[in-house]
Backbone as CSV, one residue per row, in Angstrom:
resi,resn,N_x,N_y,N_z,CA_x,CA_y,CA_z,C_x,C_y,C_z
1,MET,0.852,-1.162,0.000,0.000,0.000,0.000,0.902,1.230,0.000
2,GLU,0.918,1.933,-1.095,1.870,3.017,-1.290,1.788,4.111,-0.239
3,VAL,0.639,4.366,0.310,0.495,5.424,1.306,1.339,5.137,2.545
4,PHE,1.451,3.880,2.920,2.151,3.510,4.147,3.541,2.931,3.920
5,LEU,4.069,2.989,2.712,5.398,2.456,2.471,6.414,3.193,3.331
6,GLY,7.163,2.437,4.100,8.172,3.010,4.981,7.616,3.615,6.258
7,ALA,6.329,3.543,6.460,5.711,4.123,7.660,5.413,3.022,8.663
8,HIS,6.046,3.088,9.811,5.775,2.129,10.877,4.996,2.791,12.000
9,LEU,5.229,4.067,12.184,4.498,4.867,13.163,3.984,6.111,12.455
10,VAL,2.715,6.455,12.685,2.131,7.616,12.017,1.291,8.439,12.992
11,ARG,1.072,9.668,12.604,0.086,10.540,13.245,-0.870,10.960,12.146
12,LEU,-2.163,10.999,12.452,-3.184,11.385,11.493,-3.800,12.700,11.942
13,ARG,-3.605,13.755,11.135,-4.129,15.076,11.474,-5.351,15.353,10.620
14,CYS,-6.439,15.734,11.279,-7.669,16.075,10.570,-7.525,17.485,10.004
15,LEU,-7.591,17.603,8.703,-7.381,18.896,8.059,-8.485,19.896,8.379
16,ALA,-9.706,19.436,8.503,-10.816,20.349,8.777,-10.772,20.888,10.200
17,ARG,-10.074,20.231,11.089,-10.001,20.676,12.480,-8.649,21.318,12.805
18,GLY,-7.915,21.726,11.782,-6.658,22.426,12.012,-5.548,21.504,12.453
19,TYR,-5.080,21.697,13.664,-3.946,20.915,14.161,-4.379,19.869,15.171
20,GLU,-5.520,19.263,14.954,-5.999,18.210,15.846,-5.698,16.851,15.237
21,TYR,-5.193,15.981,16.092,-4.766,14.655,15.664,-5.707,13.582,16.197
22,LEU,-5.789,12.481,15.452,-6.500,11.307,15.929,-5.762,10.811,17.159
23,THR,-6.472,10.695,18.274,-5.840,10.426,19.562,-6.516,9.257,20.260
24,ALA,-5.710,8.369,20.820,-6.224,7.282,21.655,-6.517,7.870,23.034
25,ASP,-7.749,7.748,23.479,-8.140,8.306,24.778,-7.515,7.510,25.920
26,GLU,-7.286,8.198,27.044,-6.663,7.565,28.207,-7.485,6.420,28.772
27,ASP,-8.805,6.416,28.499,-9.640,5.344,29.034,-9.357,3.991,28.369
28,GLY,-8.541,4.011,27.311,-8.164,2.768,26.646,-9.178,2.267,25.644
29,SER,-10.319,2.957,25.517,-11.308,2.502,24.547,-11.786,3.602,23.613
30,GLY,-11.689,4.842,24.013,-12.178,5.938,23.192,-11.165,6.433,22.181
31,VAL,-11.682,7.127,21.161,-10.860,7.772,20.142,-11.430,9.169,19.949
32,LEU,-10.562,10.177,19.891,-11.007,11.549,19.724,-9.975,12.338,18.956
33,THR,-10.266,13.600,18.684,-9.277,14.479,18.083,-8.814,15.448,19.154
34,ARG,-7.505,15.744,19.125,-6.936,16.597,20.164,-5.680,17.273,19.619
35,ASN,-5.418,18.488,20.089,-4.169,19.187,19.751,-3.038,18.565,20.538
36,GLY,-1.835,18.731,20.051,-0.709,18.379,20.888,0.274,17.401,20.307
37,GLU,1.371,17.316,20.991,2.487,16.453,20.618,2.595,15.294,21.607
38,GLU,1.516,14.692,21.955,1.556,13.635,22.961,1.662,12.258,22.330
39,ARG,2.072,11.293,23.135,2.246,9.920,22.659,0.955,9.311,22.145
40,ALA,-0.161,9.702,22.706,-1.431,9.091,22.329,-1.845,9.429,20.897
41,THR,-1.154,10.368,20.245,-1.467,10.691,18.854,-0.683,9.819,17.872
42,ILE,0.177,8.947,18.382,0.993,8.086,17.526,0.332,6.714,17.404
43,TRP,0.199,6.249,16.176,-0.412,4.953,15.891,0.599,4.077,15.166
44,ALA,0.750,2.849,15.630,1.626,1.885,14.959,0.862,1.294,13.775
45,VAL,1.519,1.210,12.641,0.919,0.638,11.436,1.337,-0.820,11.351
46,GLU,0.366,-1.710,11.358,0.636,-3.145,11.250,0.006,-3.656,9.960
47,PHE,0.840,-4.164,9.074,0.361,-4.667,7.802,-0.270,-6.037,7.988
48,VAL,-1.383,-6.270,7.297,-2.108,-7.535,7.385,-2.211,-8.104,5.967
49,PRO,-1.174,-8.800,5.512,-1.227,-9.357,4.156,-2.096,-10.605,4.122
50,ASP,-3.139,-10.557,3.335,-4.071,-11.668,3.239,-4.892,-11.470,1.966
51,ALA,-5.198,-12.541,1.279,-5.972,-12.431,0.048,-7.356,-11.848,0.319
52,LYS,-7.946,-12.201,1.453,-9.278,-11.683,1.784,-9.247,-10.193,2.107
53,THR,-8.251,-9.777,2.866,-8.205,-8.383,3.320,-7.483,-7.477,2.345
54,LYS,-6.867,-8.024,1.323,-6.167,-7.251,0.303,-5.106,-6.348,0.909
55,HIS,-4.308,-6.891,1.804,-3.199,-6.163,2.417,-3.651,-4.890,3.116
56,SER,-4.535,-5.024,4.022,-4.989,-3.897,4.819,-3.977,-3.600,5.911
57,VAL,-4.221,-2.530,6.648,-3.402,-2.223,7.815,-4.306,-2.133,9.030
58,MET,-3.686,-2.326,10.181,-4.355,-2.109,11.457,-3.562,-1.020,12.169
59,PHE,-4.258,-0.165,12.910,-3.612,0.898,13.660,-3.702,0.573,15.139
60,ARG,-2.523,0.409,15.778,-2.508,0.145,17.212,-2.144,1.428,17.938
61,GLY,-2.958,1.781,18.922,-2.757,3.016,19.662,-1.853,2.852,20.865
62,ASP,-1.695,3.934,21.594,-0.803,4.023,22.737,-1.197,3.085,23.876
63,TYR,-2.437,2.686,23.937,-2.920,1.839,25.028,-3.189,0.416,24.556
64,ASP,-2.519,-0.005,23.479,-2.597,-1.348,22.900,-3.947,-1.695,22.297
65,GLY,-4.815,-0.721,22.107,-6.075,-0.964,21.430,-5.936,-0.662,19.943
66,TYR,-6.702,-1.365,19.123,-6.689,-1.145,17.680,-7.855,-0.257,17.283
67,LEU,-7.594,0.660,16.341,-8.636,1.541,15.822,-9.693,0.695,15.139
68,CYS,-10.952,0.921,15.498,-12.026,0.054,15.027,-13.341,0.825,14.976
69,ALA,-14.209,0.452,14.052,-15.578,0.966,14.036,-16.413,0.070,14.945
70,THR,-17.252,0.673,15.768,-18.126,-0.105,16.642,-19.501,-0.240,15.994
71,ASN,-20.433,-0.848,16.700,-21.814,-0.896,16.221,-22.693,0.092,16.984
72,ARG,-22.073,0.970,17.788,-22.826,1.984,18.540,-22.970,3.242,17.701
73,LEU,-24.194,3.725,17.568,-24.429,4.931,16.786,-23.787,6.140,17.454
74,ALA,-23.176,6.998,16.630,-22.611,8.247,17.138,-23.776,9.169,17.497
75,ARG,-23.712,9.782,18.662,-24.835,10.604,19.132,-25.016,11.880,18.323
76,THR,-23.978,12.711,18.302,-24.084,13.989,17.604,-22.768,14.313,16.925
77,GLY,-22.834,15.228,15.999,-21.626,15.738,15.374,-21.223,15.029,14.101
78,GLY,-21.841,13.916,13.787,-21.507,13.177,12.576,-22.724,13.055,11.682
79,PRO,-22.557,12.472,10.515,-23.687,12.298,9.610,-24.638,11.215,10.113
80,PRO,-25.859,11.179,9.600,-26.801,10.138,9.998,-26.235,8.743,9.720
81,GLY,-26.448,7.841,10.645,-25.982,6.468,10.488,-24.534,6.245,10.877
82,ALA,-23.841,7.284,11.315,-22.441,7.132,11.705,-22.340,6.319,12.988
83,VAL,-21.293,5.511,13.079,-21.034,4.745,14.294,-19.750,5.266,14.925
84,LEU,-19.609,5.027,16.220,-18.438,5.502,16.943,-17.186,4.738,16.540
85,ALA,-16.087,5.461,16.489,-14.780,4.827,16.355,-14.281,4.566,17.766
86,SER,-13.543,3.504,17.940,-13.094,3.115,19.268,-11.763,2.392,19.168
87,GLN,-11.170,2.110,20.328,-10.000,1.235,20.411,-10.476,-0.086,20.994
88,LEU,-10.124,-1.159,20.356,-10.482,-2.476,20.878,-9.234,-3.341,20.941
89,THR,-9.129,-4.117,21.999,-8.034,-5.076,22.051,-8.413,-6.241,21.154
90,PHE,-7.419,-6.860,20.581,-7.689,-7.918,19.617,-6.725,-9.066,19.821
91,VAL,-7.286,-10.243,19.929,-6.490,-11.463,20.010,-7.172,-12.469,19.102
92,GLY,-6.415,-13.063,18.224,-6.994,-14.077,17.353,-6.779,-13.757,15.895
93,ASP,-7.409,-14.576,15.085,-7.267,-14.424,13.656,-8.508,-14.985,12.998
94,PRO,-9.105,-14.391,12.042,-8.735,-13.137,11.400,-9.303,-11.931,12.155
95,ALA,-8.754,-10.784,11.867,-9.234,-9.539,12.464,-10.582,-9.179,11.857
96,PRO,-11.460,-8.554,12.641,-12.751,-8.121,12.083,-12.557,-7.072,10.987
97,LEU,-13.442,-7.057,10.017,-13.345,-6.110,8.915,-13.371,-4.660,9.394
98,GLU,-14.057,-4.403,10.493,-14.148,-3.048,11.036,-12.816,-2.548,11.588
99,MET,-11.844,-3.442,11.730,-10.543,-3.112,12.285,-9.463,-3.005,11.196
100,LEU,-9.789,-3.414,9.987,-8.839,-3.414,8.879,-9.066,-2.169,8.029
101,TRP,-8.002,-1.417,7.778,-8.108,-0.121,7.100,-7.314,-0.099,5.803
102,CYS,-7.816,0.646,4.856,-7.178,0.860,3.574,-7.172,2.370,3.342
103,ALA,-6.083,2.895,2.821,-5.976,4.339,2.590,-5.907,4.625,1.102
104,ALA,-6.466,5.748,0.717,-6.379,6.200,-0.671,-6.181,7.710,-0.668
105,ARG,-5.469,8.184,-1.658,-5.224,9.618,-1.774,-6.480,10.321,-2.294
106,ARG,-6.739,11.469,-1.727,-7.836,12.324,-2.186,-7.434,13.763,-1.893
107,GLU,-7.432,14.581,-2.909,-7.104,16.001,-2.767,-5.754,16.207,-2.063
108,GLY,-4.787,15.347,-2.352,-3.465,15.481,-1.765,-3.333,14.956,-0.353
109,ASN,-4.376,14.399,0.199,-4.371,13.843,1.547,-4.846,12.402,1.471
110,VAL,-5.257,11.833,2.589,-5.751,10.462,2.555,-7.135,10.374,3.183
111,VAL,-7.893,9.417,2.699,-9.123,8.998,3.363,-8.887,7.558,3.786
112,LEU,-9.437,7.185,4.926,-9.275,5.835,5.459,-10.617,5.127,5.444
113,ARG,-10.648,3.987,4.791,-11.870,3.194,4.719,-11.592,1.844,5.342
114,ASN,-12.511,1.395,6.220,-12.316,0.049,6.751,-12.920,-0.953,5.780
115,ARG,-12.567,-2.205,5.941,-13.020,-3.238,5.008,-14.515,-3.527,5.124
116,ALA,-15.164,-2.973,6.135,-16.621,-3.095,6.235,-17.300,-1.993,5.417
117,GLY,-16.511,-1.024,4.895,-17.063,-0.002,4.009,-17.217,1.380,4.620
118,GLY,-16.887,1.565,5.897,-17.037,2.871,6.532,-15.773,3.706,6.436
119,TYR,-15.935,5.024,6.463,-14.826,5.963,6.364,-14.604,6.652,7.708
120,LEU,-13.345,6.763,8.096,-12.991,7.441,9.340,-13.167,8.946,9.163
121,ARG,-13.819,9.582,10.131,-14.063,11.019,10.049,-14.091,11.638,11.432
122,ALA,-13.660,12.881,11.487,-13.766,13.653,12.728,-15.180,14.227,12.791
123,ASN,-15.639,14.532,13.975,-16.972,15.099,14.150,-16.881,16.548,14.603
124,GLY,-18.004,17.248,14.525,-18.120,18.575,15.113,-17.411,19.684,14.370
125,ARG,-17.562,19.734,13.075,-16.866,20.760,12.299,-17.184,22.173,12.788
126,TYR,-18.421,22.438,13.084,-18.815,23.788,13.479,-18.896,23.957,14.989
127,LEU,-18.765,22.868,15.717,-18.789,22.918,17.173,-17.454,22.357,17.656
128,GLY,-16.490,23.253,17.832,-15.126,22.848,18.116,-14.947,21.997,19.356
129,TRP,-15.878,22.064,20.301,-15.741,21.279,21.524,-16.132,19.830,21.319
130,ARG,-16.724,19.515,20.191,-17.046,18.113,19.900,-15.813,17.457,19.313
131,LYS,-15.215,16.572,20.053,-13.941,15.974,19.676,-14.080,14.533,19.210
132,GLY,-15.288,14.038,19.078,-15.499,12.631,18.738,-15.039,12.272,17.337
133,VAL,-14.873,10.985,17.125,-14.491,10.437,15.831,-15.482,9.337,15.503
134,SER,-15.933,9.305,14.267,-16.909,8.291,13.889,-16.499,7.644,12.571
135,VAL,-17.274,6.650,12.175,-17.075,5.948,10.912,-18.420,5.991,10.199
136,ALA,-18.426,6.490,8.961,-19.683,6.682,8.242,-19.464,6.485,6.748
137,ASP,-20.553,6.613,5.985,-20.467,6.536,4.527,-19.704,7.734,3.987
138,ASP,-19.232,7.606,2.764,-18.501,8.686,2.102,-19.490,9.766,1.681
139,ASP,-19.382,10.933,2.319,-20.240,12.057,1.929,-19.425,13.195,1.323
140,GLY,-18.140,12.937,1.058,-17.284,13.945,0.450,-16.874,15.057,1.388
141,SER,-17.141,14.905,2.667,-16.843,15.940,3.650,-15.348,16.103,3.871
142,ALA,-14.935,17.325,4.169,-13.541,17.594,4.521,-13.184,16.943,5.848
143,MET,-14.165,16.563,6.645,-13.916,15.911,7.931,-13.331,14.509,7.742
144,MET,-13.363,13.995,6.516,-12.819,12.672,6.225,-11.375,12.732,5.745
145,LEU,-10.851,13.930,5.508,-9.500,14.069,4.989,-8.495,14.111,6.126
146,TRP,-7.465,13.301,6.008,-6.425,13.207,7.030,-5.064,13.442,6.400
147,SER,-4.233,14.161,7.101,-2.845,14.336,6.704,-2.040,13.267,7.436
148,LEU,-1.275,12.501,6.695,-0.493,11.411,7.265,0.913,11.916,7.566
149,GLU,1.303,11.870,8.831,2.637,12.296,9.245,3.393,11.083,9.770
150,VAL,4.465,10.738,9.099,5.276,9.593,9.514,6.146,10.012,10.692
151,VAL,6.140,9.198,11.748,6.952,9.450,12.940,8.220,8.612,12.822
152,PRO,9.396,9.233,12.869,10.637,8.462,12.760,10.772,7.450,13.899
153,LEU,11.256,6.262,13.574,11.419,5.224,14.588,12.410,5.640,15.665
154,GLY,13.292,6.573,15.372,14.275,7.037,16.344,13.661,7.756,17.528
155,LEU,12.408,8.129,17.423,11.741,8.816,18.525,11.142,7.807,19.495
156,ARG,11.948,6.862,19.912,11.497,5.786,20.791,10.941,6.310,22.104
157,SER,11.426,7.466,22.557,10.966,8.018,23.829,9.488,8.383,23.794
158,LEU,8.920,8.495,22.608,7.498,8.805,22.514,6.619,7.585,22.771
159,LEU,7.228,6.406,22.756,6.452,5.181,22.924,6.398,4.762,24.388
160,ILE,5.237,4.347,24.820,5.096,3.823,26.171,5.599,2.384,26.215
161,HIS,5.297,1.604,25.184,5.598,0.181,25.176,6.767,-0.112,24.247
162,PRO,7.971,-0.390,24.778,9.102,-0.731,23.915,8.838,-1.968,23.073
163,ILE,8.013,-2.882,23.547,7.687,-4.090,22.789,7.021,-3.708,21.476
164,LEU,6.173,-2.687,21.522,5.491,-2.224,20.329,6.512,-1.808,19.275
165,HIS,7.584,-1.133,19.692,8.623,-0.708,18.756,9.250,-1.905,18.058
166,GLU,9.544,-2.968,18.789,10.158,-4.147,18.196,9.223,-4.819,17.210
167,GLN,7.922,-4.880,17.529,6.963,-5.502,16.624,6.819,-4.680,15.353
168,VAL,6.824,-3.364,15.493,6.627,-2.497,14.342,7.806,-2.564,13.393
169,THR,9.018,-2.639,13.912,10.185,-2.667,13.031,10.256,-3.954,12.225
170,GLU,9.569,-4.993,12.658,9.559,-6.239,11.921,8.517,-6.257,10.815
171,ALA,7.616,-5.285,10.796,6.556,-5.254,9.790,7.156,-5.038,8.406
172,ARG,6.596,-5.694,7.431,7.048,-5.539,6.060,5.885,-5.034,5.221
173,PRO,6.083,-3.972,4.450,4.995,-3.498,3.602,4.715,-4.494,2.488
174,PRO,3.461,-4.582,2.081,3.111,-5.499,0.999,3.721,-5.027,-0.317
175,SER,3.879,-5.956,-1.246,4.535,-5.639,-2.501,3.569,-5.121,-3.554
176,CYS,2.275,-5.210,-3.312,1.321,-4.741,-4.309,0.371,-3.736,-3.679
177,ASP,-0.376,-3.055,-4.496,-1.321,-2.056,-4.024,-2.620,-2.746,-3.633
178,PRO,-2.927,-2.843,-2.335,-4.092,-3.584,-1.887,-5.394,-2.860,-2.142
179,CYS,-5.311,-1.582,-2.372,-6.543,-0.799,-2.490,-6.814,-0.394,-3.924
180,SER,-6.297,-1.134,-4.883,-6.465,-0.716,-6.262,-7.950,-0.640,-6.622
181,ASP,-8.766,-1.562,-6.127,-10.201,-1.486,-6.392,-10.805,-0.288,-5.688
182,PHE,-10.322,0.011,-4.504,-10.782,1.151,-3.712,-10.405,2.453,-4.416
183,THR,-9.183,2.560,-4.902,-8.713,3.774,-5.566,-9.503,4.004,-6.846
184,ARG,-9.800,2.955,-7.582,-10.568,3.122,-8.813,-11.956,3.687,-8.516
185,THR,-12.590,3.272,-7.427,-13.920,3.773,-7.112,-13.863,5.241,-6.709
186,LEU,-12.759,5.698,-6.122,-12.642,7.106,-5.750,-12.460,7.987,-6.973
187,VAL,-11.756,7.498,-7.971,-11.479,8.287,-9.156,-12.706,8.352,-10.050
188,ALA,-13.480,7.288,-10.086,-14.654,7.231,-10.983,-15.706,8.243,-10.612
């Protein structure tokens, strides 16, 4: 997946919310947008090469939870039918489709779609105090655009779990573009 080539640790900044990053909440299950240079804004990229998942990635947060779409409806701040994004711990195989992500370029940035078909988006464009993150259908909103910032592996001090660093450095990017079908649908 060309978007993540060479990226083992990333930060995702929501362009519509200025300098707010996708952040793993301290409660270990929530996901929100927040300003700052904190460790919770760093996500480990784990490649999942599989014929079914088409080389998706999983994002592991600071509290060992994986970015995932839930089945709980988002209360406010998102489009109708949006569900909450959350961190979930995961053990086993295969990973749920709601936890597998594919990225595609759009307007010079990226949109993230999970294999269940939902798009990651920030909430509360006009109400800045709404920091929630949801997963919804593609409505072309700027709230779905993310700037991908690669975090150098040398910044080990930003990581809480040194084990995570060792696992991430062993990850190998897939050799083919897993989202070619996804990219074609965006261009059409």
